[in-house]
C-alpha positions as CSV (number, residue, x, y, z in Angstrom):
1,E,103.2,117.1,105.6
2,K,99.9,115.9,107.1
3,F,99.6,113.9,110.2
4,M,99.1,110.3,109.3
5,G,97.7,107.0,110.6
6,P,95.8,108.3,113.7
7,Q,94.9,105.7,116.3
8,W,93.0,106.4,119.5
9,A,94.6,105.4,122.8
10,R,92.4,103.0,124.8
11,T,91.3,105.8,127.1
12,G,89.8,107.7,124.2
13,H,91.6,110.9,125.4
14,E,94.8,110.6,123.3
15,L,95.8,109.8,119.8
16,F,98.9,108.2,118.3
17,F,100.1,109.3,114.8
18,F,103.2,109.6,112.7
19,E,104.6,112.6,110.9
20,Q,108.0,113.2,109.1
21,G,109.3,109.8,110.2
22,R,108.5,110.0,113.9
23,L,105.8,108.6,116.1
24,F,103.8,111.0,118.3
25,R,101.1,111.1,120.8
26,T,98.7,114.0,121.3
27,T,95.8,115.0,123.6
28,T,92.5,116.0,122.1
29,S,93.5,119.6,122.9
30,G,96.3,119.3,120.4
31,S,99.3,119.0,122.8
32,A,101.6,116.7,120.9
33,S,105.0,115.1,121.9
34,P,107.3,112.5,120.4
35,L,106.4,109.0,121.5
36,F,110.0,107.7,121.7
37,P,113.0,109.7,123.0
38,A,114.7,108.9,119.6
39,P,113.5,107.2,116.4
40,I,114.0,103.5,116.2
41,S,114.7,103.7,112.4
42,Q,115.2,106.4,109.8
43,Y,111.4,106.6,109.4
44,D,109.0,105.2,112.0
45,M,105.4,105.1,110.8
46,W,102.1,103.3,110.6
47,Q,101.9,102.5,114.3
48,Q,99.3,100.2,115.9
49,T,99.2,99.2,119.6
50,T,98.0,96.0,121.2
51,P,94.6,96.5,122.9
52,D,96.3,96.8,126.4
53,E,99.0,99.1,125.0
54,S,101.7,96.9,126.4
55,W,103.3,97.0,122.9
56,I,103.2,99.3,119.9
57,Y,103.9,97.9,116.4
58,F,105.1,100.1,113.6
59,N,107.1,100.2,110.3
60,G,110.7,101.1,110.5
61,A,112.0,102.2,107.1
62,T,115.5,102.6,105.7
63,P,114.8,104.4,102.4
64,A,118.3,104.4,101.0
65,A,118.5,100.6,101.4
66,Y,115.0,100.1,100.1
67,R,113.9,98.2,103.2
68,T,110.9,98.5,105.5
69,Y,110.3,96.1,108.4
70,V,107.9,95.6,111.2
71,Y,109.2,96.6,114.7
72,R,107.7,96.5,118.1
73,A,108.5,98.4,121.3
74,R,107.1,99.5,124.6
75,I,105.2,102.7,124.5
76,D,108.3,104.5,125.9
77,G,110.5,103.1,123.1
78,S,112.3,100.5,125.2
79,E,112.7,96.8,124.2
80,A,112.5,97.6,120.5
81,S,113.0,94.7,118.1
82,R,112.2,93.5,114.6
83,I,109.2,91.3,114.1
84,P,109.9,88.8,112.6
85,P,113.7,88.7,113.0
86,G,116.0,87.5,110.3
87,P,118.5,88.8,107.7
88,E,117.9,92.2,106.1
89,R,117.7,92.2,102.3
90,F,117.5,94.9,99.8
91,Y,114.2,95.6,98.2
92,E,112.3,93.7,101.0
93,N,109.3,95.3,102.6
94,D,106.9,94.3,105.4
95,L,104.2,97.0,105.8
96,Y,101.1,98.1,107.8
97,P,101.4,95.8,110.9
98,S,98.3,95.1,113.0
99,P,98.4,93.0,116.1
100,S,95.7,90.5,117.0
101,P,93.5,91.3,120.0
102,D,95.3,88.8,122.1
103,G,98.7,90.2,121.1
104,Q,100.0,86.8,120.0
105,H,100.0,87.4,116.2
106,V,100.6,90.3,113.8
107,V,99.2,90.6,110.3
108,Y,101.1,92.7,107.7
109,S,101.5,93.2,104.0
110,T,104.7,92.1,102.4
111,D,106.5,91.8,99.1
112,R,108.5,88.8,100.2
113,E,106.3,86.4,98.2
114,T,106.4,88.3,95.0
115,G,109.5,90.5,95.1
116,D,107.2,93.3,93.8
117,I,106.3,96.3,96.1
118,F,103.2,96.8,93.9
119,D,102.0,93.2,94.5
120,L,101.8,92.8,98.3
121,R,100.5,89.7,100.1
122,L,99.1,89.3,103.6
123,Q,101.1,87.3,106.1
124,I,100.7,86.5,109.8
125,V,103.6,86.0,112.2
126,E,103.4,84.4,115.6
127,V,105.3,86.8,117.8
128,E,106.8,84.3,120.3
129,T,108.1,81.9,117.7
130,G,108.6,84.0,114.6
131,V,106.7,81.4,112.5
132,I,105.2,83.1,109.4
133,R,102.1,82.0,107.7
134,S,100.8,83.3,104.4
135,L,97.1,84.0,104.0
136,G,97.4,83.5,100.2
137,V,95.7,86.8,99.7
138,A,96.9,89.9,97.9
139,G,96.2,93.2,99.8
140,K,97.6,96.1,101.8
141,G,96.7,98.0,105.0
142,P,95.4,95.0,107.0
143,R,93.6,95.7,110.3
144,W,92.6,93.0,112.7
145,S,89.0,93.3,114.1
146,P,88.5,93.9,117.8
147,T,86.8,90.5,118.1
148,G,89.6,88.7,116.3
149,E,87.4,87.0,113.7
150,W,88.2,89.2,110.7
151,I,91.0,91.1,109.1
152,A,90.0,94.0,106.9
153,F,92.3,95.2,104.1
154,G,92.4,97.0,100.8
155,R,92.9,95.6,97.3
156,A,92.5,97.2,93.9
157,H,90.6,100.2,95.4
158,H,88.1,97.9,97.2
159,V,87.7,97.0,100.9
160,Y,87.8,93.3,101.7
161,V,87.6,91.1,104.8
162,V,89.2,87.7,105.4
163,R,89.3,85.3,108.4
164,P,92.7,84.9,110.1
165,D,92.9,81.3,108.7
166,G,92.6,82.6,105.1
167,T,89.0,81.6,104.6
168,G,85.9,83.7,104.1
169,L,87.4,86.2,101.7
170,R,84.7,88.8,100.8
171,Q,84.6,92.1,99.1
172,L,82.7,94.7,101.1
173,S,82.9,98.0,99.1
174,A,82.4,99.3,95.6
175,Y,85.3,100.8,93.7
176,G,87.1,103.8,95.1
177,Y,88.5,103.3,98.6
178,E,91.9,103.8,100.2
179,P,93.3,100.7,101.9
180,W,93.3,102.1,105.5
181,V,90.2,101.4,107.5
182,S,89.2,101.6,111.2
183,W,87.0,99.1,113.1
184,S,84.2,100.1,115.4
185,P,84.8,98.8,118.9
186,D,82.1,96.1,118.5
187,G,83.7,94.8,115.2
188,R,80.5,95.3,113.2
189,W,81.4,98.4,111.2
190,L,84.3,99.8,109.3
191,A,85.1,103.5,108.8
192,A,86.7,103.8,105.3
193,E,88.1,106.6,103.2
194,R,86.3,106.9,99.9
195,Y,88.0,108.9,97.1
196,G,87.1,112.6,97.3
197,P,88.0,112.2,100.1
198,F,85.0,111.3,102.2
199,I,84.4,108.9,105.1
200,D,81.9,106.1,104.7
201,L,80.7,103.5,107.3
202,I,80.5,99.9,106.0
203,Q,78.6,97.2,107.8
204,V,80.8,94.1,107.8
205,E,77.9,91.5,107.8
206,T,76.0,93.0,104.9
207,G,78.2,95.4,103.1
208,L,75.6,98.2,103.7
209,T,77.4,101.5,103.1
210,L,76.4,104.7,104.9
211,P,78.1,107.8,103.3
212,L,78.9,110.5,105.8
213,G,78.3,113.5,103.6
214,F,79.6,116.0,106.1
215,T,83.1,114.5,106.0
216,G,84.4,116.1,102.7
217,Y,88.2,116.3,102.6
218,L,88.6,114.2,105.8
219,T,91.1,111.3,105.5
220,T,92.5,108.3,107.4
221,P,89.6,107.8,109.9
222,A,90.1,106.4,113.4
223,W,87.1,105.1,115.4
224,Q,87.1,106.3,119.0
225,P,86.8,103.5,121.6
C-alpha cells in the first residue's frame, strides 16, 4: 500500500502521511514513526495540520459501520475529539478536512446533504461552536489556501476554487485531475495530479497550467514551505 496524503511540516524538514489506517511522520532521510501512540479510530487518514501545528485534523473511519468523521488532536495524539460533535449515524461520511489559516474553521466534504457518498458537498464548521454552514457546492478534497481567501477542490475530474463564503466559484483545470491538490506558500499556485499520473502547476488567478514533464508516475503532490 502506497504512502498517502503527504503534508510538509512547517519546518520543511519532516512530512506527515498515512498508511494502512495510521498517521505517521517521517524525516526527509526516510526515518518514519507513528504520529500517535495508538490509532484514534479503526482507520486514521487524510491528515492536515493547522499552520502552527497546534492541532492536526484527520478522518477517523469505522468501515464496518459505514462511517467516517472528522477528528482533531494534538500532534502527540492527546485531546482527540470529533469535529463537529453529534450523534453517529450509519452511512454518514465527513471527509478530507482542511483547517483555515487562523484555525477557527474547517472545510470538509460530506454526504450529509445528499445521503450519497458519490455526491459530496462542501461544508464549513466553526470549531468553537460546532455551527455548520453549507457552501452549496459539490466537490471533494477541499484545501484551504494559505492566505485564507480561496478553497480549492475537485469535482468531476476538474480542479475548482471557491471563496469561503460560497462565492467566486471557478473552474481552473481541463478534464483529467485527481481531487487532491497542494497550495504554494504564497497562495498563487496549485500543484495538482493529472491522470497519468503527472504533476501540473496551475496558476489560481489565470488558470495557466504548467505541466511538469519529468513527474511521470508521481502522485499526491505536497508543496514544501
